C-alpha positions as CSV (number, residue, x, y, z in Angstrom):
1,A,158.0,161.8,249.9
2,D,157.5,163.9,252.9
3,V,154.8,162.7,255.2
4,I,152.9,164.2,258.1
5,R,154.2,162.9,261.4
6,F,151.7,162.5,264.2
7,L,151.9,162.4,268.0
8,A,148.8,161.1,269.9
9,D,148.4,162.5,273.4
10,E,148.1,160.3,276.5
11,D,144.3,159.9,276.5
12,F,144.0,159.3,272.8
13,N,142.0,156.2,271.9
14,N,144.4,153.3,271.3
15,D,141.9,151.6,269.0
16,I,142.2,154.6,266.7
17,V,146.0,154.4,266.9
18,R,146.0,150.7,266.2
19,G,143.5,151.1,263.3
20,V,145.6,153.8,261.6
21,R,148.8,151.7,262.0
22,L,147.1,148.6,260.6
23,R,145.6,150.4,257.6
24,N,148.7,152.3,256.7
25,P,151.9,151.2,258.5
26,A,153.9,153.8,256.6
27,I,152.3,156.6,258.6
28,D,154.7,158.0,261.2
29,F,152.5,157.8,264.3
30,L,153.8,158.0,267.8
31,R,152.0,158.1,271.1
32,V,153.4,160.2,274.1
33,Q,153.7,156.8,275.9
34,D,156.3,155.8,273.2
35,V,158.5,158.8,273.8
36,G,158.5,159.0,277.6
37,L,156.0,161.8,277.9
38,R,153.1,159.8,279.5
39,T,153.0,162.0,282.6
40,A,153.9,165.3,280.9
41,G,151.5,168.2,280.9
42,D,149.7,169.4,277.7
43,A,152.0,172.4,277.3
44,D,155.1,170.1,277.5
45,V,153.6,167.7,275.0
46,L,152.9,170.6,272.6
47,E,156.4,171.8,273.0
48,W,157.9,168.4,272.3
49,A,155.6,168.0,269.2
50,A,156.7,171.4,267.9
51,R,160.4,170.6,268.4
52,E,159.9,167.3,266.6
53,G,157.6,168.7,263.9
54,R,154.7,166.5,264.8
55,V,151.0,167.2,264.5
56,L,149.3,166.5,267.8
57,L,146.2,164.4,267.9
58,T,144.0,164.8,271.0
59,H,140.4,164.3,272.2
60,D,140.8,167.1,274.7
61,E,138.7,170.0,273.5
62,S,139.0,172.0,276.7
63,T,142.7,172.4,277.5
64,V,144.7,171.7,274.4
65,P,143.2,174.3,272.0
66,P,143.7,177.2,274.3
67,L,147.3,176.1,275.0
68,A,147.9,175.8,271.3
69,W,146.5,179.3,270.6
70,A,148.6,180.7,273.4
71,R,151.7,179.2,271.8
72,L,150.8,180.9,268.5
73,G,150.1,184.1,270.3
74,A,153.6,184.0,271.8
75,G,155.1,183.4,268.4
76,M,156.0,179.8,269.2
77,A,155.9,177.0,266.6
78,L,152.8,174.8,266.3
79,P,152.9,172.1,263.6
80,G,149.2,171.7,264.1
81,V,146.6,170.2,266.4
82,F,143.8,167.9,265.4
83,V,141.0,167.5,268.0
84,V,139.2,164.2,267.2
85,R,135.8,164.8,268.5
86,Q,134.3,162.3,270.9
87,P,132.3,160.3,270.5
88,A,133.3,159.9,266.9
89,Q,132.9,156.3,265.6
90,I,136.3,154.6,265.8
91,A,136.1,153.8,262.1
92,T,135.2,157.4,261.2
93,A,138.1,158.8,263.2
94,I,140.5,156.3,261.5
95,E,139.3,157.3,258.1
96,A,139.6,161.0,258.9
97,I,143.2,160.6,260.1
98,L,144.2,158.5,257.1
99,F,142.6,161.1,254.8
100,V,144.7,163.9,256.5
101,A,147.8,161.8,256.3
102,E,147.4,160.7,252.7
103,A,145.9,163.8,251.1
104,S,147.9,166.6,252.6
105,E,151.4,167.9,252.8
106,P,153.5,168.4,255.9
107,G,153.2,172.0,257.0
108,E,149.7,172.3,255.6
109,W,148.1,172.2,259.1
110,E,150.8,174.4,260.7
111,G,149.7,177.1,263.1
112,G,146.1,175.9,263.6
113,V,143.7,173.9,265.6
114,H,141.5,171.7,263.4
115,Y,138.7,169.3,264.2
116,L,138.0,165.8,262.9
117,P,136.0,164.5,261.4
118,L,136.5,167.5,259.0
């Protein structure tokens, strides 16, 4: 089955990443650090995510959403962005990501900026 593929940005809480991977190892979940983008700017990270068809996970409510909306305004691809609100409980954030991964189809979140917990 097709699954949503995630990319977590540089500042994303590693405890959340680890928790998601432990609970469901089948989820395709990369961090920018895993793909050589640790020092890349947010716009470059969004570009890479779009090229790779990955939904971006971030805690950054200030810079990432405006960049995402700017991409859309320019007619560029955006597989979707989830802003995981801080401070969300780690367990709550893990549950929210697992829910999105397990209960939705790839493409369902395309072209939008969404906030977790939902």
